Residue frames relative to the residue before (quaternion, step in Angstrom):
aa qw qx qy qz dx dy dz
M 1.0000 0.0000 0.0000 0.0000 0.00 0.00 0.00
K 0.3178 -0.7506 0.5480 0.1879 3.48 -1.18 0.66
L 0.3706 -0.7999 0.4316 0.1909 3.52 -0.09 1.32
P 0.6618 0.5214 -0.3412 0.4168 3.64 0.83 -0.90
H 0.7348 0.4347 -0.2597 0.4514 3.63 1.07 -0.36
I 0.6080 0.5553 -0.3343 0.4586 3.55 1.38 0.12
L 0.0131 -0.7735 0.6336 -0.0062 3.55 -0.87 1.01
F 0.1841 -0.7745 0.5997 0.0815 3.56 -1.06 0.74
A 0.2219 -0.7498 0.6111 0.1232 3.50 -1.02 0.95
L 0.1794 0.8137 -0.5007 0.2344 3.42 0.73 1.34
S 0.1014 -0.7851 0.6067 0.0723 3.65 -0.91 0.72
V 0.0695 -0.7608 0.6434 0.0492 3.49 -1.08 0.84
L 0.2122 -0.8178 0.5319 0.0574 3.51 -0.61 1.30
G 0.8892 0.0609 -0.0808 0.4463 3.41 -1.08 0.98
C 0.5285 0.6690 -0.3578 0.3809 3.55 1.24 0.56
C 0.6032 0.6528 -0.3561 0.2885 3.62 1.03 -0.42
L 0.8097 0.0529 -0.0482 0.5824 3.56 0.99 -0.56
A 0.6637 -0.4280 0.3694 0.4897 3.62 -1.23 0.06
A 0.6564 -0.5996 0.2869 0.3568 3.51 -0.93 1.01
D 0.8727 0.1266 -0.0360 0.4703 3.65 0.48 -0.95
T 0.7451 0.3428 -0.2376 0.5204 3.59 1.16 0.17
P 0.0948 -0.8291 0.5469 0.0663 3.61 0.34 1.17
S 0.4612 -0.6573 0.5308 0.2712 3.49 -1.20 0.58
P 0.3451 -0.7954 0.4452 0.2236 3.66 -0.49 0.98
T 0.7495 0.3555 -0.2116 0.5167 3.53 1.22 -0.26
N 0.3099 -0.7448 0.5181 0.2844 3.63 1.16 -0.25
F 0.6129 0.4904 -0.3669 0.4992 3.55 0.88 0.86
G 0.3564 -0.7654 0.5141 0.1513 3.52 -1.13 0.73
I 0.7918 0.3367 -0.2277 0.4559 3.63 0.02 -1.19
K 0.2299 -0.8158 0.5253 0.0747 3.44 -1.10 0.92
D 0.5503 0.6566 -0.4095 0.3137 3.64 1.14 0.13
G 0.5570 -0.6854 0.3407 0.3224 3.50 1.28 0.27
S 0.4836 0.6917 -0.4280 0.3234 3.58 1.28 0.09
V 0.7457 0.2625 -0.1600 0.5911 3.56 1.20 -0.33
P 0.4271 -0.6955 0.5047 0.2814 3.70 -0.82 0.84
E 0.5815 -0.5986 0.4255 0.3499 3.58 -1.10 0.72
D 0.7346 0.2954 -0.2142 0.5721 3.57 1.00 -0.59
P 0.3595 -0.7804 0.4581 0.2278 3.64 -0.40 1.14
R 0.5216 0.6185 -0.4270 0.4038 3.57 1.17 -0.04
E 0.6551 0.4860 -0.2864 0.5027 3.53 1.33 -0.33
A 0.4583 0.7328 -0.4146 0.2847 3.62 1.30 -0.05
G 0.7014 0.4990 -0.2586 0.4383 3.62 1.01 -0.70
R 0.5245 -0.5947 0.4966 0.3530 3.45 -1.37 -0.12
G 0.8405 0.1992 -0.1392 0.4843 3.55 -1.07 0.71
G 0.6189 -0.5716 0.3617 0.3993 3.60 1.10 0.45
Q 0.2885 0.8165 -0.4793 0.1428 3.63 1.17 0.38
F 0.7389 0.3780 -0.2275 0.5093 3.59 1.15 -0.42
M 0.4576 0.7281 -0.4277 0.2785 3.58 1.23 0.01
D 0.6298 0.5228 -0.3573 0.4498 3.62 1.22 -0.27
F 0.4767 0.6449 -0.4915 0.3396 3.61 1.03 0.11
P 0.5003 -0.6994 0.3911 0.3280 3.62 -0.78 0.93
T 0.1643 -0.7352 0.6496 0.1028 3.46 -1.37 0.54
W 0.1558 -0.7836 0.5989 0.0553 3.52 -1.30 0.21
P 0.5232 -0.6470 0.4462 0.3293 3.59 -1.04 0.67
V 0.2535 -0.7190 0.6271 0.1597 3.51 -1.40 0.55
S 0.7000 -0.4976 0.3254 0.3957 3.53 -1.27 0.45
K 0.3605 -0.7396 0.5196 0.2302 3.55 -0.78 0.92
E 0.6407 0.5153 -0.3242 0.4679 3.59 1.17 -0.48
L 0.7947 0.1495 -0.0533 0.5859 3.58 1.04 -0.77
P 0.0299 -0.8689 0.4932 0.0307 3.63 0.64 1.00
N 0.7275 0.4142 -0.2220 0.4999 3.59 1.20 -0.48
D 0.5887 0.5754 -0.3761 0.4253 3.56 1.32 0.01
L 0.4973 0.6095 -0.4204 0.4522 3.44 0.64 1.35
F 0.5143 -0.6381 0.4810 0.3113 3.54 -1.28 0.47
T 0.1216 -0.7988 0.5866 0.0548 3.60 -0.89 0.89
F 0.3850 -0.7158 0.5428 0.2117 3.54 -0.72 1.16
C 0.0604 -0.8529 0.5178 -0.0293 3.63 -0.39 1.19
R 0.1676 -0.7821 0.5963 0.0689 3.64 -0.85 1.03
L 0.3968 -0.7275 0.5279 0.1863 3.47 -1.12 0.82
R 0.1991 -0.7487 0.6186 0.1310 3.59 -0.93 0.84
Y 0.0863 0.8067 -0.5741 0.1101 3.59 -0.72 1.08
N 0.5457 -0.6109 0.4533 0.3516 3.56 -1.19 0.20
S 0.1658 -0.7556 0.6279 0.0862 3.56 -1.13 0.78
E 0.5605 -0.5768 0.4571 0.3796 3.59 -1.08 0.66
D 0.8616 0.0790 -0.0933 0.4927 3.57 -0.98 0.99
W 0.6812 0.4688 -0.3077 0.4705 3.62 1.18 0.12
G 0.3336 -0.7569 0.5169 0.2204 3.62 0.97 -0.63
R 0.5986 -0.5950 0.4345 0.3145 3.47 -1.43 0.19
G 0.4490 -0.6939 0.4625 0.3210 3.62 1.11 -0.16
R 0.1669 0.8372 -0.5130 0.0901 3.65 0.92 0.64
R 0.7056 0.4471 -0.2727 0.4775 3.60 1.07 -0.66
G 0.8082 -0.0486 0.0239 0.5864 3.58 1.22 0.19
Y 0.6302 -0.6038 0.3388 0.3514 3.52 -1.10 0.59
G 0.6744 0.5430 -0.2867 0.4099 3.58 1.18 -0.48
G 0.5465 0.7033 -0.3542 0.2850 3.57 1.11 0.17
G 0.7822 0.3077 -0.1638 0.5164 3.72 1.09 -0.02
K 0.6577 -0.5189 0.3743 0.3975 3.48 -1.28 0.33
W 0.5689 0.6156 -0.3773 0.3937 3.54 1.13 -0.60
T 0.6330 0.5549 -0.3283 0.4285 3.67 1.18 -0.39
T 0.3998 0.7406 -0.4872 0.2330 3.62 1.16 -0.25
D 0.8570 0.1204 -0.1579 0.4755 3.57 -1.02 1.03
Y 0.4932 0.6569 -0.4143 0.3920 3.60 1.38 0.12
P 0.6613 -0.2641 -0.6999 -0.0552 1.51 -1.87 1.65
D 0.3550 0.7790 -0.4720 0.2106 3.61 1.26 -0.02
A 0.6940 0.4820 -0.3140 0.4330 3.58 0.82 -0.99
D 0.6612 0.5181 -0.3162 0.4408 3.57 0.93 -0.89
L 0.6800 0.5027 -0.2870 0.4500 3.49 0.94 -0.89
N 0.6594 0.5057 -0.3043 0.4657 3.56 0.94 -0.91
F 0.6800 0.5183 -0.2957 0.4261 3.51 0.80 -1.07
S 0.6637 0.5163 -0.2903 0.4567 3.52 0.91 -1.00
F 0.6254 0.5165 -0.3399 0.4759 3.61 1.04 -0.75
R 0.6879 0.4974 -0.2865 0.4442 3.54 0.75 -1.00
L 0.6286 0.5486 -0.3219 0.4475 3.59 1.07 -0.84
Q 0.7216 0.4012 -0.2693 0.4958 3.58 0.89 -0.89
Q 0.6156 0.5768 -0.3400 0.4155 3.57 1.16 -0.45
L 0.7996 0.3572 -0.1238 0.4666 3.49 0.97 -1.09
T 0.7482 0.2585 -0.1967 0.5785 3.63 1.18 -0.16
S 0.5933 -0.5881 0.4324 0.3394 3.48 -1.41 0.16
L 0.4233 0.7070 -0.4712 0.3145 3.60 1.32 0.10
Q 0.3598 -0.7012 0.5661 0.2418 3.55 -0.99 0.76
V 0.0715 -0.8519 0.5184 -0.0212 3.60 -0.50 1.16
S 0.4589 -0.6546 0.5108 0.3163 3.56 -0.99 0.74
P 0.3900 -0.7311 0.4985 0.2547 3.60 -1.02 0.79
K 0.6546 0.5540 -0.2919 0.4237 3.53 1.34 -0.16
G 0.2847 -0.7491 0.5489 0.2377 3.58 0.93 -0.82
A 0.2642 -0.7562 0.5800 0.1483 3.53 -1.27 -0.05
I 0.1162 -0.7261 0.6627 0.1414 3.56 -1.42 0.17
V 0.0681 -0.7937 0.6044 0.0127 3.48 -0.97 0.94
D 0.3831 -0.6481 0.5841 0.3033 3.51 -1.29 0.40
I 0.6200 -0.5082 0.4330 0.4121 3.50 -1.34 -0.04
N 0.3333 0.7182 -0.4773 0.3810 3.40 0.51 1.41
A 0.4846 -0.7052 0.4373 0.2769 3.61 -0.58 1.12
D 0.6838 0.4975 -0.2960 0.4441 3.57 0.87 -0.83
Q 0.6439 0.4925 -0.3119 0.4956 3.55 1.15 -0.56
M 0.7202 0.5190 -0.2482 0.3876 3.50 0.73 -1.27
R 0.6412 0.6061 -0.3241 0.3412 3.54 1.01 -0.91
H 0.6043 0.5718 -0.3564 0.4252 3.58 1.26 -0.31
Y 0.7519 0.4010 -0.1495 0.5014 3.57 1.22 -0.50
P 0.2896 -0.7985 0.4994 0.1711 3.65 -0.44 1.17
F 0.7482 0.2545 -0.1598 0.5915 3.55 1.33 -0.26
I 0.0158 -0.7860 0.6175 -0.0253 3.56 -0.92 0.99
Y 0.2498 -0.7628 0.5845 0.1189 3.56 -0.97 0.95
M 0.0843 -0.7806 0.6193 0.0022 3.56 -0.93 0.98
I 0.0496 -0.8334 0.5505 -0.0027 3.63 -0.53 1.04
E 0.8663 0.0797 -0.1211 0.4780 3.52 -1.38 0.72
P 0.1540 0.8174 -0.5366 0.1418 3.65 0.59 1.17
G 0.3636 0.7806 -0.4491 0.2383 3.62 1.21 0.23
H 0.7465 0.2752 -0.1913 0.5748 3.58 1.30 -0.09
I 0.3140 0.8003 -0.4724 0.1941 3.56 1.26 0.32
S 0.1084 -0.7620 0.6380 0.0249 3.52 -1.19 0.72
L 0.0774 -0.8080 0.5832 -0.0325 3.58 -0.50 1.29
T 0.3869 -0.6255 0.6300 0.2494 3.48 -1.39 0.53
D 0.5970 -0.5444 0.4149 0.4184 3.59 -1.20 0.24
D 0.6267 0.5241 -0.3656 0.4461 3.57 1.03 -0.50
E 0.6383 0.5188 -0.3241 0.4673 3.52 1.02 -0.79
A 0.6280 0.5254 -0.3281 0.4711 3.58 0.95 -0.88
R 0.6553 0.4954 -0.3204 0.4716 3.67 0.90 -0.82
T 0.6353 0.5277 -0.3340 0.4542 3.62 0.98 -0.84
M 0.6740 0.4941 -0.2925 0.4648 3.58 0.89 -0.84
R 0.6185 0.5370 -0.3156 0.4790 3.58 1.05 -0.83
E 0.7148 0.4319 -0.2916 0.4664 3.59 0.71 -0.94
Y 0.5848 0.5782 -0.3702 0.4320 3.59 1.05 -0.61
M 0.7237 0.4339 -0.2382 0.4808 3.54 0.85 -0.92
L 0.6510 0.4893 -0.3314 0.4765 3.62 0.97 -0.77
N 0.6748 0.4847 -0.2866 0.4770 3.63 1.16 -0.45
G 0.7341 -0.4591 0.2091 0.4545 3.55 1.26 0.19
G 0.5458 0.6279 -0.3990 0.3854 3.57 1.28 -0.15
F 0.2476 -0.7520 0.5977 0.1259 3.53 -1.27 0.47
I 0.1166 -0.7844 0.6072 0.0493 3.58 -0.99 0.91
M 0.1642 -0.7461 0.6363 0.1073 3.62 -1.00 0.91
V 0.1766 -0.7641 0.6179 0.0554 3.57 -0.86 1.11
D 0.0295 0.8347 -0.5417 0.0951 3.55 -0.76 1.02
D 0.8649 0.2203 -0.1401 0.4288 3.57 -1.41 0.40
F 0.5492 0.5010 -0.5363 0.3997 3.46 0.14 1.46
W 0.2456 -0.8281 0.5039 -0.0054 3.47 -0.91 1.05
G 0.8215 0.2803 -0.2059 0.4518 3.57 -1.16 0.72
E 0.6829 -0.5220 0.3491 0.3732 3.52 -1.43 0.39
E 0.6368 0.5573 -0.3501 0.4017 3.59 0.86 -0.84
E 0.6759 0.4852 -0.2635 0.4881 3.57 0.95 -0.97
W 0.6429 0.5034 -0.3408 0.4659 3.55 1.03 -0.73
D 0.6356 0.5428 -0.3400 0.4311 3.62 0.98 -0.82
V 0.6436 0.5086 -0.3212 0.4732 3.60 1.03 -0.85
F 0.6704 0.4895 -0.2999 0.4700 3.59 0.86 -0.89
H 0.6390 0.5424 -0.3401 0.4263 3.53 0.96 -0.84
V 0.5977 0.5441 -0.3530 0.4712 3.64 1.02 -0.68
A 0.6630 0.4699 -0.3066 0.4957 3.64 0.95 -0.79
L 0.6142 0.5554 -0.3433 0.4433 3.58 1.02 -0.81
K 0.6851 0.4749 -0.2830 0.4743 3.56 0.93 -0.92
Q 0.5599 0.5700 -0.3728 0.4719 3.58 1.19 -0.37
I 0.6975 0.4883 -0.2583 0.4564 3.48 1.00 -1.01
F 0.7901 0.0591 0.0387 0.6089 3.46 0.95 -1.19
P 0.1911 -0.8213 0.5303 0.0880 3.59 0.10 1.32
D 0.7613 0.3684 -0.1857 0.5003 3.60 1.09 -0.73
R 0.6859 0.4378 -0.3110 0.4910 3.64 1.07 0.30
E 0.2227 -0.7593 0.5984 0.1253 3.51 -1.25 0.55
A 0.4564 -0.6442 0.5134 0.3363 3.59 -1.06 0.59
Q 0.2248 -0.7662 0.5933 0.1019 3.55 -1.05 0.91
E 0.4729 -0.6336 0.5269 0.3119 3.56 -1.04 0.70
L 0.3322 -0.7473 0.5491 0.1723 3.58 -0.88 1.14
P 0.3902 -0.7165 0.5274 0.2369 3.64 -0.78 0.92
L 0.6164 -0.5397 0.3975 0.4132 3.61 -1.10 0.46
E 0.6278 0.5564 -0.3395 0.4255 3.63 1.09 -0.60
H 0.4833 0.6684 -0.4629 0.3246 3.62 1.14 -0.30
E 0.6430 -0.5845 0.3711 0.3274 3.51 -1.07 0.87
I 0.6357 0.5887 -0.3454 0.3607 3.58 1.00 -0.76
F 0.6625 0.4982 -0.2857 0.4810 3.48 1.26 -0.44
H 0.7512 0.3353 -0.1828 0.5384 3.58 1.30 -0.07
M 0.3175 0.7969 -0.4835 0.1744 3.57 1.29 0.09
V 0.7978 0.0950 -0.0182 0.5952 3.65 0.77 -0.95
F 0.7781 0.1721 -0.0729 0.5997 3.54 0.83 -1.07
P 0.2857 -0.7666 0.5358 0.2089 3.60 -0.68 0.97
L 0.1798 -0.8031 0.5642 0.0656 3.53 -0.56 1.17
K 0.3436 -0.7569 0.5308 0.1650 3.56 -0.96 0.91
V 0.7573 0.2198 -0.1337 0.6003 3.63 1.28 -0.23
K 0.3703 -0.6423 0.5940 0.3122 3.51 -1.33 0.21
P 0.2947 -0.8541 0.4049 0.1403 3.53 0.03 1.43
Q 0.2383 -0.6854 0.6603 0.1933 3.43 -1.34 0.45
I 0.0887 -0.8024 0.5899 -0.0161 3.51 -0.62 1.21
P 0.1649 -0.8067 0.5618 0.0798 3.60 -0.47 1.17
S 0.6296 -0.4454 0.4395 0.4603 3.54 -1.34 -0.01
V 0.6331 -0.5564 0.3696 0.3912 3.59 -1.20 0.50
G 0.6331 0.5430 -0.3453 0.4303 3.58 1.15 -0.59
H 0.6650 0.4925 -0.2835 0.4847 3.49 1.00 -0.90
A 0.6070 0.5566 -0.3378 0.4556 3.59 1.05 -0.79
M 0.6939 0.4583 -0.2840 0.4773 3.59 0.85 -0.94
A 0.6690 0.4956 -0.3415 0.4361 3.61 0.91 -0.72
G 0.7597 0.3885 -0.2046 0.4797 3.54 1.08 -0.73
R 0.3602 0.7884 -0.4557 0.2025 3.54 1.32 -0.02
S 0.7154 0.4663 -0.3042 0.4222 3.60 0.77 -0.94
Q 0.7371 0.3881 -0.2284 0.5039 3.60 1.13 -0.42
G 0.4637 -0.6969 0.4311 0.3368 3.51 1.32 -0.05
I 0.4020 0.7126 -0.4611 0.3435 3.60 1.16 0.55
T 0.0516 -0.8181 0.5727 -0.0055 3.61 -0.73 1.13
F 0.5734 0.5683 -0.4251 0.4093 3.63 1.14 -0.07
E 0.4093 -0.7263 0.5116 0.2080 3.53 -1.24 0.65
R 0.7762 0.1952 -0.1336 0.5844 3.56 1.21 -0.28
I 0.5838 -0.5862 0.4013 0.3930 3.62 -1.03 0.53
D 0.7273 0.3944 -0.2397 0.5080 3.66 1.11 -0.57
A 0.6621 0.4837 -0.2984 0.4884 3.51 1.26 0.49
Q 0.2535 0.8359 -0.4625 0.1518 3.52 1.16 0.64
T 0.7572 0.3481 -0.1992 0.5156 3.52 1.12 -0.64
P 0.3208 -0.7455 0.5349 0.2349 3.60 -0.74 0.93
H 0.1799 -0.7836 0.5910 0.0666 3.50 -1.13 0.80
Y 0.0532 -0.7571 0.6504 0.0303 3.54 -1.04 0.81
R 0.0279 -0.8263 0.5551 -0.0915 3.48 -0.20 1.44
G 0.1719 -0.7940 0.5764 0.0879 3.58 -1.12 0.65
V 0.2247 -0.7089 0.6487 0.1617 3.51 -1.27 0.52
F 0.1935 -0.8108 0.5508 0.0410 3.59 -0.86 1.18
D 0.4127 -0.6550 0.5543 0.3056 3.52 -1.21 0.42
D 0.7454 -0.4151 0.2777 0.4416 3.55 -1.29 -0.07
K 0.6977 0.4188 -0.2743 0.5124 3.62 1.22 -0.33
K 0.5517 -0.6514 0.3608 0.3756 3.52 1.29 0.45
R 0.4060 0.6615 -0.5305 0.3408 3.61 1.10 0.58
L 0.4435 -0.6761 0.5281 0.2596 3.50 -1.04 0.93
M 0.1494 -0.8100 0.5645 0.0543 3.66 -0.57 1.10
M 0.7991 0.0949 -0.0075 0.5936 3.65 1.02 -0.69
I 0.1135 -0.7468 0.6489 0.0909 3.52 -1.12 0.83
I 0.1843 -0.7928 0.5780 0.0581 3.53 -0.79 1.03
C 0.0936 -0.7953 0.5989 0.0097 3.58 -0.41 1.22
H 0.0117 0.8259 -0.5512 0.1178 3.57 -0.19 1.45
N 0.7999 0.1429 -0.2043 0.5459 3.58 -0.96 0.97
T 0.6982 0.3466 -0.2849 0.5578 3.52 0.99 0.92
D 0.2287 -0.8023 0.5498 0.0415 3.59 -1.10 0.64
L 0.1021 -0.8138 0.5706 0.0420 3.63 0.17 1.20
G 0.5911 0.6007 -0.3601 0.4001 3.59 1.08 -0.65
D 0.6552 0.4801 -0.3207 0.4872 3.61 1.00 -0.75
G 0.5977 0.5511 -0.3753 0.4452 3.58 1.04 -0.63
W 0.6452 0.4585 -0.3134 0.5246 3.65 1.09 -0.67
E 0.7093 0.5025 -0.3111 0.3842 3.63 0.57 -1.11
E 0.8034 0.3586 -0.1260 0.4583 3.51 0.87 -1.10
E 0.2737 0.8114 -0.4931 0.1536 3.55 1.21 0.34
G 0.7414 0.4016 -0.2421 0.4801 3.63 1.08 -0.52
T 0.4908 0.7134 -0.4162 0.2776 3.55 1.21 -0.06
D 0.8011 -0.0481 0.0655 0.5930 3.50 0.99 -0.90
P 0.5163 -0.6882 0.4044 0.3103 3.66 -0.76 0.93
W 0.6216 0.5338 -0.3331 0.4666 3.54 1.09 -0.78
Y 0.6559 0.5135 -0.3038 0.4624 3.60 0.90 -0.99
F 0.6418 0.5134 -0.3328 0.4623 3.57 0.96 -0.78
R 0.6857 0.4649 -0.3041 0.4703 3.60 0.77 -0.94
E 0.7657 0.4260 -0.2279 0.4247 3.65 0.67 -1.01
F 0.8166 0.2290 -0.1145 0.5173 3.62 1.03 -0.65
S 0.7100 0.4346 -0.3039 0.4633 3.62 0.74 -0.79
E 0.7469 0.4405 -0.2098 0.4518 3.53 0.76 -1.07
K 0.6906 0.4825 -0.2641 0.4696 3.52 1.01 -0.90
Y 0.8690 0.1941 0.0047 0.4551 3.49 0.78 -1.12
A 0.7379 0.4623 -0.2739 0.4083 3.58 0.63 -1.08
Y 0.6949 0.4211 -0.2927 0.5041 3.64 0.91 -0.75
P 0.6534 0.5056 -0.3463 0.4444 3.65 0.79 -0.84
L 0.7030 0.4487 -0.2984 0.4640 3.63 0.80 -0.86
G 0.6483 0.5261 -0.3314 0.4394 3.52 0.98 -0.72
I 0.6357 0.4985 -0.3087 0.5021 3.57 1.08 -0.72
N 0.5972 0.5607 -0.3516 0.4531 3.57 1.03 -0.70
I 0.6859 0.5159 -0.2664 0.4386 3.53 0.87 -1.08
I 0.6472 0.5154 -0.3138 0.4658 3.54 1.04 -0.93
F 0.7054 0.4542 -0.2887 0.4613 3.61 0.80 -0.91
Y 0.6052 0.5278 -0.3544 0.4791 3.54 1.07 -0.58
A 0.6724 0.5041 -0.3021 0.4500 3.60 0.86 -0.92
L 0.7361 0.4507 -0.2378 0.4455 3.60 0.94 -0.79
T 0.7346 0.3896 -0.2288 0.5062 3.55 1.28 -0.29
H 0.7019 0.4023 -0.2842 0.5145 3.58 1.17 0.11
C-alpha cells in the first residue's frame, strides 16, 4: 500500500484528552531535562528540519498527543541530567516526530506536532489516553510506580510496549508486568484480532527489525535481531470487561520503522510503509475507540 496516497475520513469523538481536565501544554515532565518541543532536543539544531503544522486556535487542546513514558532501567537510570540517559529515550525524538507527522497526514485525527513525555506519575499520565513505552527489557519499577500504571490502565488508559528482543529481556519485563498486574497474564493476540485490521488490514503479524539488522539480513530474508527472537509476539493485557489495556510488541521494533523511514528507500518500502506505520495507526485508533 502507498501511504502518501491514502486519506481517511475517520472521526474519533471524545478521545483526545482526559475528559474534564485538559493539559494546557500537552507536556508532562517538569524537571526541565527535556525541551517541550522535541525538535530542540538535539545539538546544533539537528532536529529542527522535522515538519510541523498548525493546530486549531479555537480548540488548541482538542487533539491527540503522542506520549512517551520515562521510566527507570537497570544500570541506565532515568536520564535526569539530560534526555539521553535511559533506555526510554531509544529512537527519540525521530520516531515520535515522524509518527506524529504521518498520523496527522494520513488520517483526519488532529495531532499535536510536539508530542509529550511523562513520568510514571498519575497527575501527568491522566492527560494522555495513549502512552508509548519503548525498550523495557531492563525496566525497574517501584511498587508505587507499578500501582500508578495499573490504575492508569484500569481507569481507561492504554499503553503500547515496543522494541525488546529475546527471552532475557522478556523475563525482565515480565517481572515488571507481574508487579503491575499480579492477577493477570499477557495473552497472545491472534491475527484475527481487531487491532490488526482497525484501519489497515494486515495479513501478517510483522517483525520489524532495526534498519541495520534489516540490511544485514536482506539477502537471506532474516528479520530477527537475536537467535532467540525469531518469532514476533503481540500480546495483550485485558481488564475484567475484556478491554485491551496494553499491547506488548516483543521481538519487533515499530519505533525503528518510524525513526528510520528516511534512512534507506528499501527499508521504508518493506518495513516503514508496509508495517510500522499501518500497525501503529491501527493501535492508536483501537486505543482511542475502545
